[in-house]
N, C-alpha and C positions, 0 to 999 in steps of 0.2 A: 523578551517579556514572557513571563510564565503566568499561568492562571492557577491560583491555589485551590480552586474548587473543581479541578479536573479529576474525574473518576473514570474508571474503565469497568465495563460490565459485558456480559455475554450478549450477543445479538438477539434481538426480539423481532419477529416478522413485522411488527408495527413500525420498525425503523426503516423498512425497505425504501420508501419514497425519499426520505431525507438522505439515506446513504447513496442512492442513485444520483441525487443532486450533487452531493459531495464528490462522488466518483467522476461525474461529467465535468465539474468545474476544475478539479485537480488534473484530470486527463487533458483538458484543453490547455492547461498551463504546462504540463510535463510532456505531453505527447502531441504537440501541434503538427508535427511532421506526418502523423497518420491521416490527418484531414478530418473535417467536420462530419462528412457522410459516414466515414468509418467509425468514428466515435459514437455517433447516434445509433448506428446499427449495433455496435458492441454493447451499448447500454442495455439492450434487451437480453443479450447473452449474460451480462452480469446479473441481471434480475432473475432470469430463468435457470441459469446453470451455476454460476459461481457463488452467489449468495446462498442458495440452498445446499450446495455440496461442501462448502468450506466450513471450517471452524472459525467463526467470526467473533471479534471482540470490538466493542464500540467505545470510543472516548467521548465523554460528556463534559461540557463546561456549563455550569449552572443548570444542569439537568437536560441540556440540549445536545444531540449528537453533533460532534465537530470533526470526527475522523473515525476510521475503522481499519482493521487489519484482518486479513483472511488467511488461514493456514490450511494446508493439505499436509498433514503429519508435521514434519519439521521444515516444510517449504513455505515461505511467505509467498502466497499467490498474488497478494496485492496489499498495499498500504497507501491509503488515501486520506488526506487531510484537507478540510475546507481551506482554500487559499487565504481567507481572512484570518486564519489561525496558524499560518505558517510561521515558523521561528518562535513559537510559543511553548515548545516542549511537548506538543501533542504526539508527534511521530515517535519521539524518544520514549514517551510514556507507554505507548502501545507496544513497542519492541521490548521494553523492560518488563511489561506485564506478561507477554507470552513467553519470554525467556525464563521466567520463573519455573515454568513447566517443561520447557523445551530449550535447554541452554545451547544446543547446537542447532543453528538455523542456516538455511540456504535461501537464495532468491535469484531471480534473473531480472535484470534491469536494462532498458534500452540505453545504449551508449549515447545516443543523441538527446536523452533526457538531461537537461541542463542542471537539474537540481539533485536528482536521486543518487547517482553514483557517489558523489562527495558526501552526501548526508549519511549513506550507509557506511562509508569508510570511516567517518567520524565516530560511528557507533561500534567500530572494531571489525567490520566485515572486510574481507580481503578478496581481491580478484582471483578467481580460480582458472577461468577459461573464457573464451569468447567464441561466438559463432556468428557467421555473416548474415544469416536470415532468421527471421522470427518464425513462430509456429505456423503462420499462414504462408510461409515461403517468400514473404516480402523482404526486400534488401535492406533491412534495418538490423544493425549489429546488436547482439545481446551479450551482456556480461553476466557470467555466473559468479555469484559472490557467496562467501561462506564465513560464518563466525562460529568459533568453538569456544564455549564458555560464556561467562557473563559480560556485561558492559562495564 
């Protein structure tokens, strides 16, 4: 199912609370292996560090934020969609939007995430390498993925 009124625009600081809600809901679904305490602690880091430092784009459905993507140059630092809008084209729209300006994109995704690796592969990303530990040194495998060119 797709939503014809889906638009993408630049992040506005007034979006912060809604984006944090989206981030937490999507993270609970995609990263349950991290645990609730870790996710709740990381929420503050997303608010205080990642949202202010990244180039963020927000997907809106009927004027309401339903997802967002954060870039650090050509690296996707995060792509999060409200679970109620999964499989509605929101994630694809966000990647298409940023790829207009940055056709070569990279990201890292947890291998244990049941949804994300296949989603990115369907958008033309390919596995480049893997590492056994995440940035915090935890034993969660990460996949580096890259896409050269458009979708």
